[in-house]
C-alpha positions as CSV (number, residue, x, y, z in Angstrom):
1,M,29.4,-32.9,6.5
2,S,29.2,-34.7,3.1
3,S,31.9,-34.5,0.5
4,F,29.5,-32.7,-1.7
5,S,29.0,-30.0,1.0
6,R,32.7,-29.7,1.6
7,S,33.3,-29.3,-2.1
8,V,30.8,-26.5,-2.4
9,S,32.2,-24.5,0.6
10,F,35.7,-24.9,-0.7
11,K,34.6,-23.7,-4.1
12,Q,33.1,-20.6,-2.5
13,R,36.4,-19.9,-0.7
14,A,38.4,-20.4,-3.9
15,A,36.2,-18.0,-5.7
16,S,36.9,-15.3,-3.2
17,I,40.6,-15.9,-3.4
18,N,40.5,-15.8,-7.2
19,S,38.6,-12.5,-7.4
20,P,40.6,-9.3,-8.5
21,G,39.6,-7.6,-5.2
22,F,41.6,-10.1,-3.2
23,C,44.9,-9.2,-5.1
24,R,44.3,-5.5,-5.0
25,K,43.4,-5.4,-1.3
26,T,46.3,-7.5,-0.1
27,L,48.8,-5.9,-2.6
28,V,50.2,-9.4,-3.4
29,P,52.5,-9.5,-6.4
30,R,50.7,-10.7,-9.5
31,L,52.9,-13.8,-9.9
32,F,52.2,-14.9,-6.3
33,C,48.5,-14.2,-6.9
34,A,48.6,-16.4,-10.0
35,L,50.2,-19.2,-8.0
36,I,47.5,-18.9,-5.4
37,V,44.8,-19.2,-8.2
38,I,46.5,-22.2,-9.7
39,G,46.9,-23.9,-6.3
40,S,43.3,-23.2,-5.4
41,L,42.1,-24.7,-8.7
42,V,44.2,-27.8,-8.2
43,S,43.0,-28.2,-4.6
44,F,39.4,-27.7,-5.7
45,F,39.6,-30.5,-8.4
46,F,41.4,-32.7,-5.9
47,V,38.5,-32.3,-3.4
48,I,35.9,-32.9,-6.1
49,G,37.8,-36.1,-7.2
50,C,37.9,-37.3,-3.6
51,G,34.3,-36.6,-3.1
52,Y,33.4,-38.4,-6.3
53,L,35.4,-41.5,-5.1
54,Y,33.7,-41.4,-1.7
55,V,30.1,-40.7,-2.8
56,L,29.9,-42.9,-5.9
57,P,30.3,-46.3,-4.1
58,N,27.8,-45.3,-1.5
59,L,25.3,-44.2,-4.1
60,T,25.9,-47.4,-6.0
61,H,25.3,-49.5,-2.9
62,T,22.1,-47.6,-2.2
63,F,21.1,-48.1,-5.8
64,H,21.5,-51.8,-5.7
65,D,19.7,-52.1,-2.4
66,H,16.8,-49.8,-2.7
67,A,16.1,-48.6,-6.3
68,D,16.0,-49.8,-9.9
69,R,18.2,-52.9,-9.7
70,F,18.3,-54.1,-13.2
71,S,19.7,-53.1,-16.6
72,N,17.0,-52.4,-19.2
73,F,16.2,-54.8,-22.1
74,S,16.4,-53.6,-25.7
75,G,13.4,-51.7,-27.0
76,S,12.4,-48.8,-29.1
77,E,12.4,-45.4,-27.4
78,D,9.1,-44.3,-29.0
79,T,7.0,-47.4,-28.3
80,C,5.6,-48.9,-25.2
81,D,7.3,-52.2,-24.6
82,V,5.8,-53.2,-21.3
83,Y,8.3,-56.0,-20.8
84,N,11.4,-53.7,-21.1
85,G,11.9,-52.2,-17.6
86,N,13.1,-52.5,-14.1
87,W,12.0,-53.8,-10.7
88,V,11.6,-50.9,-8.2
89,L,10.6,-50.8,-4.6
90,D,7.1,-49.5,-3.9
91,D,5.7,-49.4,-0.4
92,S,2.1,-49.4,-1.8
93,Y,2.6,-53.1,-2.5
94,P,1.4,-55.8,-2.1
95,L,-1.9,-55.4,-3.8
96,Y,-3.8,-57.6,-1.3
97,N,-3.4,-59.5,1.9
98,A,-3.2,-63.2,1.4
99,L,-4.7,-63.9,4.9
100,E,-7.9,-62.2,3.8
101,C,-8.2,-64.2,0.6
102,P,-9.4,-67.8,1.0
103,F,-8.4,-68.7,-2.6
104,V,-4.7,-68.6,-2.0
105,E,-3.7,-72.2,-1.5
106,Q,-1.7,-72.8,1.6
107,G,1.4,-73.9,-0.3
108,F,1.8,-70.4,-1.8
109,N,1.1,-68.3,1.2
110,C,4.7,-67.9,2.3
111,L,4.2,-65.4,5.0
112,D,1.6,-67.5,6.7
113,N,4.0,-70.5,6.3
114,G,6.7,-68.8,8.4
115,R,8.7,-66.5,6.0
116,T,9.8,-63.6,8.2
117,D,11.2,-61.2,5.6
118,N,8.6,-59.4,3.4
119,D,10.9,-57.4,1.0
120,Y,9.9,-59.7,-1.8
121,I,6.3,-58.4,-1.9
122,K,7.4,-54.8,-2.2
123,W,8.7,-54.8,-5.8
124,R,6.8,-53.2,-8.7
125,W,7.6,-53.7,-12.4
126,K,8.3,-50.4,-14.1
127,P,8.5,-50.4,-17.9
128,K,11.1,-48.1,-19.4
129,N,9.0,-46.0,-21.8
130,C,5.6,-46.2,-20.3
131,A,3.7,-47.1,-17.2
132,I,1.5,-49.9,-16.0
133,P,-1.6,-48.1,-14.6
134,K,-2.4,-48.7,-11.0
135,V,-5.2,-51.2,-10.8
136,N,-8.6,-49.7,-10.5
137,V,-10.4,-52.7,-9.0
138,Q,-13.9,-51.2,-9.3
139,L,-13.3,-50.4,-12.9
140,V,-12.0,-53.9,-13.7
141,L,-15.0,-55.5,-11.8
142,E,-17.4,-53.5,-14.0
143,I,-15.5,-54.4,-17.2
144,L,-15.7,-58.1,-16.3
145,R,-19.4,-58.0,-15.5
146,N,-21.2,-60.9,-17.2
147,K,-17.9,-62.3,-18.5
148,R,-15.9,-65.5,-18.3
149,V,-12.1,-65.4,-17.6
150,V,-10.4,-68.7,-18.2
151,F,-6.9,-69.8,-17.3
152,V,-5.5,-73.0,-18.9
153,G,-2.2,-74.5,-18.0
154,D,-0.1,-75.9,-15.2
155,S,0.3,-75.0,-11.5
156,M,1.9,-71.7,-12.6
157,S,-1.4,-70.9,-14.3
158,R,-3.3,-71.8,-11.1
159,T,-1.1,-69.4,-9.2
160,Q,-1.9,-66.6,-11.5
161,W,-5.6,-67.5,-11.3
162,E,-5.5,-67.3,-7.5
163,S,-3.6,-64.0,-7.7
164,L,-6.3,-62.4,-9.9
165,I,-9.1,-63.6,-7.7
166,C,-7.5,-62.1,-4.6
167,L,-6.6,-58.9,-6.4
168,L,-10.2,-58.3,-7.4
169,M,-11.7,-59.5,-4.1
170,N,-9.8,-56.6,-2.5
171,G,-12.3,-54.2,-4.0
172,L,-15.4,-56.0,-2.5
173,E,-17.0,-55.3,0.8
174,D,-19.0,-58.5,0.8
175,K,-16.3,-61.2,0.4
176,N,-18.9,-63.9,0.8
177,S,-20.3,-63.0,-2.6
178,V,-17.2,-64.7,-4.1
179,Y,-17.2,-68.5,-4.0
180,E,-16.0,-71.6,-5.8
181,V,-18.9,-72.8,-7.9
182,N,-18.7,-76.5,-6.8
183,G,-17.7,-75.8,-3.2
184,N,-14.2,-77.2,-3.8
185,K,-11.1,-76.4,-1.8
186,I,-8.3,-74.9,-3.9
187,T,-6.0,-77.9,-4.6
188,K,-3.8,-79.1,-7.4
189,Q,-5.6,-82.4,-7.7
190,I,-8.8,-81.0,-9.3
191,R,-8.7,-80.3,-13.1
192,F,-11.4,-77.6,-12.9
193,L,-11.8,-74.8,-10.4
194,G,-14.2,-71.9,-10.9
195,V,-14.8,-68.9,-8.7
196,R,-17.9,-66.8,-9.2
197,F,-18.1,-63.1,-8.4
198,S,-21.9,-63.1,-7.9
199,S,-22.3,-59.4,-7.4
200,F,-21.0,-58.8,-11.0
201,N,-22.0,-62.1,-12.5
202,F,-18.7,-63.2,-13.8
203,T,-16.4,-66.2,-13.2
204,I,-12.7,-66.7,-13.2
205,E,-12.0,-70.3,-14.1
206,F,-8.9,-72.6,-14.1
207,Y,-8.5,-75.8,-16.2
208,R,-5.5,-77.9,-15.5
209,S,-3.9,-78.9,-18.8
210,V,-0.1,-79.1,-18.3
211,F,0.7,-80.1,-21.9
212,L,-2.3,-78.6,-23.6
213,V,-2.4,-81.7,-25.8
214,Q,-4.0,-85.1,-24.9
215,H,-2.2,-87.3,-22.5
216,Y,-3.1,-91.0,-23.0
217,W,-2.1,-94.4,-21.8
218,A,0.4,-96.1,-24.0
219,P,-1.0,-98.0,-27.0
220,K,-0.6,-101.7,-27.3
221,H,2.6,-103.4,-28.5
222,V,5.1,-100.6,-27.7
223,P,8.4,-100.8,-25.8
224,R,8.0,-101.5,-22.1
225,R,9.5,-98.1,-21.2
226,V,6.6,-96.3,-22.8
227,R,3.8,-96.0,-20.2
228,S,1.9,-93.1,-21.7
229,T,2.0,-90.8,-24.7
230,L,1.3,-87.2,-25.6
231,K,-0.8,-87.0,-28.8
232,L,0.8,-84.0,-30.3
233,D,-1.9,-83.6,-33.0
234,K,-4.9,-83.6,-30.6
235,L,-5.7,-80.8,-28.1
236,D,-6.7,-81.8,-24.6
237,D,-10.2,-83.3,-24.4
238,I,-11.4,-80.6,-22.0
239,S,-10.7,-77.9,-24.6
240,R,-14.4,-77.7,-25.4
241,E,-14.9,-76.0,-22.0
242,W,-12.6,-73.1,-23.0
243,I,-14.5,-72.0,-26.1
244,D,-17.2,-69.6,-24.9
245,S,-14.9,-67.4,-22.8
246,D,-14.2,-63.7,-23.0
247,V,-10.6,-63.8,-21.7
248,L,-8.6,-66.9,-22.4
249,I,-5.1,-67.2,-20.9
250,F,-2.8,-70.1,-21.7
251,N,0.6,-71.3,-20.4
252,S,2.7,-74.4,-20.8
253,G,6.4,-75.4,-20.4
254,Q,7.2,-76.5,-16.9
255,W,6.3,-80.1,-17.6
256,W,8.1,-80.2,-20.9
257,I,11.4,-81.3,-19.4
258,P,13.1,-84.8,-19.6
259,G,12.6,-85.6,-15.9
260,K,8.8,-85.0,-16.1
261,I,8.2,-86.5,-19.6
262,F,10.7,-89.3,-20.2
263,G,11.2,-89.8,-16.4
264,M,7.6,-90.9,-16.1
265,G,7.7,-93.0,-19.3
266,C,5.8,-90.5,-21.5
267,Y,6.7,-90.3,-25.2
268,F,5.3,-88.5,-28.2
269,Q,2.7,-89.7,-30.7
270,V,1.4,-88.2,-33.9
271,G,-1.6,-90.1,-35.3
272,N,-0.9,-93.8,-34.8
273,S,2.8,-93.3,-35.0
274,L,5.0,-93.4,-31.9
275,K,7.9,-90.8,-32.1
276,L,10.4,-92.3,-29.7
277,G,13.3,-90.2,-31.0
278,M,11.5,-86.9,-31.2
279,P,13.3,-84.1,-29.2
280,I,11.3,-82.3,-26.6
281,A,11.8,-78.9,-28.4
282,S,10.3,-80.3,-31.6
283,A,7.4,-82.0,-29.7
284,F,6.6,-78.7,-28.0
285,R,6.5,-76.8,-31.2
286,R,4.2,-79.5,-32.7
287,A,1.9,-79.2,-29.7
288,L,1.8,-75.5,-30.1
289,S,0.9,-75.9,-33.7
290,T,-2.0,-78.1,-32.7
291,W,-3.0,-75.4,-30.1
292,S,-2.9,-72.6,-32.7
293,S,-5.0,-74.6,-35.2
294,W,-7.6,-75.1,-32.5
295,V,-7.6,-71.3,-31.7
296,E,-7.9,-70.5,-35.4
297,S,-10.9,-72.8,-35.9
298,M,-12.7,-72.6,-32.5
299,I,-12.2,-69.1,-31.1
300,N,-14.3,-66.1,-32.1
301,P,-11.8,-63.2,-32.0
302,K,-14.7,-60.7,-31.8
303,R,-15.6,-62.1,-28.4
304,T,-12.5,-63.7,-26.9
305,Q,-9.2,-62.1,-26.2
306,V,-6.5,-64.7,-26.2
307,F,-3.3,-64.5,-24.2
308,F,-0.3,-66.9,-24.0
309,R,2.1,-66.4,-21.2
310,T,5.7,-67.4,-21.8
311,F,7.9,-69.6,-19.7
312,E,8.4,-68.8,-16.0
313,P,12.1,-69.1,-15.0
314,S,13.0,-71.2,-12.0
315,H,16.1,-70.6,-9.8
316,W,17.3,-74.0,-8.6
317,R,20.8,-74.3,-7.4
318,N,20.6,-78.0,-8.1
319,L,17.2,-79.4,-9.4
320,T,18.3,-83.0,-9.2
321,L,19.0,-82.6,-5.5
322,R,16.1,-80.2,-5.0
323,Q,18.5,-77.6,-3.7
324,C,17.1,-74.1,-3.7
325,N,18.5,-70.7,-2.8
326,V,15.9,-68.1,-2.2
327,T,17.6,-64.7,-2.0
328,K,16.6,-61.7,0.0
329,F,16.6,-59.3,-2.9
330,P,16.1,-59.8,-6.7
331,L,19.2,-60.7,-8.7
332,L,21.4,-58.1,-10.3
333,E,22.0,-60.3,-13.4
334,A,19.6,-62.6,-15.2
335,G,22.2,-65.3,-15.5
336,G,20.8,-66.4,-18.9
337,K,17.3,-67.1,-17.5
338,D,15.8,-64.1,-19.3
339,S,15.4,-66.3,-22.5
340,S,13.9,-69.7,-23.1
341,S,13.4,-72.0,-26.1
342,F,9.8,-72.5,-24.9
343,S,9.2,-68.7,-25.1
344,D,10.8,-68.5,-28.5
345,A,8.5,-71.3,-29.7
346,V,5.5,-69.4,-28.5
347,F,6.5,-66.3,-30.5
348,E,7.3,-68.4,-33.5
349,V,3.9,-70.0,-33.6
350,V,1.8,-66.9,-32.6
351,N,3.5,-64.8,-35.3
352,N,2.0,-67.1,-37.9
353,M,-1.5,-67.0,-36.6
354,T,-4.4,-65.0,-38.0
355,V,-6.4,-64.9,-34.8
356,P,-4.8,-62.2,-32.6
357,V,-3.0,-63.6,-29.6
358,T,-1.3,-61.4,-27.0
359,V,2.0,-62.9,-25.8
360,L,2.6,-62.1,-22.2
361,H,6.4,-62.2,-22.3
362,I,7.1,-62.5,-18.6
363,T,10.3,-64.6,-19.0
364,P,12.8,-61.7,-18.8
365,M,11.2,-59.8,-15.9
366,S,10.7,-62.9,-13.8
367,A,14.3,-64.0,-14.4
368,F,15.6,-61.6,-11.7
369,R,13.1,-62.7,-9.0
370,S,15.0,-65.4,-7.2
371,D,13.8,-63.7,-4.0
372,A,10.1,-64.5,-4.7
373,H,10.0,-68.3,-4.8
374,V,8.2,-70.5,-2.3
375,G,11.5,-72.1,-1.1
376,T,10.8,-74.0,2.2
377,W,7.8,-71.7,3.1
378,S,5.1,-74.0,1.7
379,D,2.8,-76.6,3.2
380,R,5.6,-79.1,2.7
381,P,8.6,-77.4,4.2
382,S,10.8,-80.4,3.9
383,L,10.8,-79.9,0.1
384,S,12.4,-76.8,-1.3
385,D,10.7,-75.1,-4.2
386,C,12.4,-72.6,-6.6
387,S,9.8,-73.0,-9.3
388,H,6.6,-71.8,-7.8
389,W,6.0,-68.2,-6.5
390,C,4.8,-66.9,-3.2
391,L,1.5,-65.0,-3.1
392,P,1.4,-62.0,-3.0
393,G,4.3,-61.8,-5.4
394,V,5.4,-62.0,-9.0
395,P,2.1,-63.4,-10.5
396,D,0.4,-60.2,-9.3
397,V,2.5,-58.3,-11.8
398,W,1.5,-60.6,-14.6
399,N,-2.1,-59.9,-13.8
400,E,-1.4,-56.1,-13.7
401,I,-0.2,-56.4,-17.3
402,V,-3.2,-58.5,-18.3
403,I,-5.5,-55.9,-16.8
404,S,-3.7,-53.1,-18.6
405,Y,-4.3,-54.9,-21.9
406,L,-8.0,-55.4,-21.1
407,L,-8.3,-51.7,-20.4
408,G,-6.5,-50.9,-23.7
409,S,-3.7,-49.2,-21.9
410,N,-0.8,-50.8,-23.8
411,E,-0.1,-51.6,-27.4
412,P,2.4,-54.5,-27.2
413,A,5.0,-54.6,-30.0
414,S,4.4,-58.3,-30.6
415,T,0.6,-58.5,-30.6
416,S,-2.7,-57.5,-31.5
417,A,-5.9,-57.2,-29.5
418,S,-5.3,-54.8,-26.7
419,T,-8.3,-52.6,-27.1
420,R,-10.9,-55.1,-28.5
421,F,-12.2,-56.5,-25.2
422,K,-13.4,-53.2,-23.6
423,N,-15.5,-52.6,-26.7
424,V,-17.3,-56.0,-26.5
């Protein structure tokens, strides 16, 4: 019998002893009766206290293992901040089977690569003051009919691109009606990948542009350590391909670290001037300024809904040694990974734009998901990976949020154009 049940039954017995009928029927002196009442009350509260001490730790343990595991982020009680919430277990997840989707590259299909636990695919993001609608795939397919969805960015963008394709394919009976437009296999070596949903006449495209700005060989007469430069004042030369899209989703940040920039001899350039001493943070903001100017001048906001996804936290134990600790469950604490200078820069730039841009602020929600990384369950198991995500997994939630914006289901506190697309 639980402590709660024992407390209730004891309370019932105490009530019968405390009743006037008990003293009258047994002819107990009033003083003795009072002592019995006091003793009963003391015993009652003692039992309640013991039950509390017994039950609370067990409830806490259950809470940590099976329910909302994380503290809420700050947010207004009367607005929908979709990024303020908790991860909760949901047996209706995952949203698709990776084995049935040919567009999940082998390196991200963790279950097929030998991962035996599948708890990481069962977590749903639950905003505090609103709800992300369950994806109605048929409705989304109809809304995207005759449209172009374009992802621009690094391999994290490609992961989200693969996720969206698989999510929408789940609503099709004829899977063969979905194909890569050039017959290419999904690989990180190709700068352009496009998947066409022929039954609905729309494409979901990916353009690999890890810096967003132009990456060139080093100019003449520069120090030997300079092997290439990032032209911070010029957007990537494939940007012309992004213009006539209906949904345009950017990301950048993972390559803007010393090991990937300075480690490969890449430095910054503005005009004809080489900026050897420019900090990465300043260069990233300068690149974002170039991106924002391009959006302002080249994008028609009446047609194109623009998103920029913030920095995706990694969970390396030691990045230099490539040591990675993939946990079984999400973390209880963010450990400082719920914020990023790259994400702050995105907000800073977007807030000064006139063309509406929806910031997908996935940094805080992803900070807890140390359980959802690829780890050693990739196509190269000798290399640990605590940057990329398994599919199905966390990128599916990013796409759920994108879809909710396209359907006009959310009005984000930081942005703009959540209802425009469905009226186009």
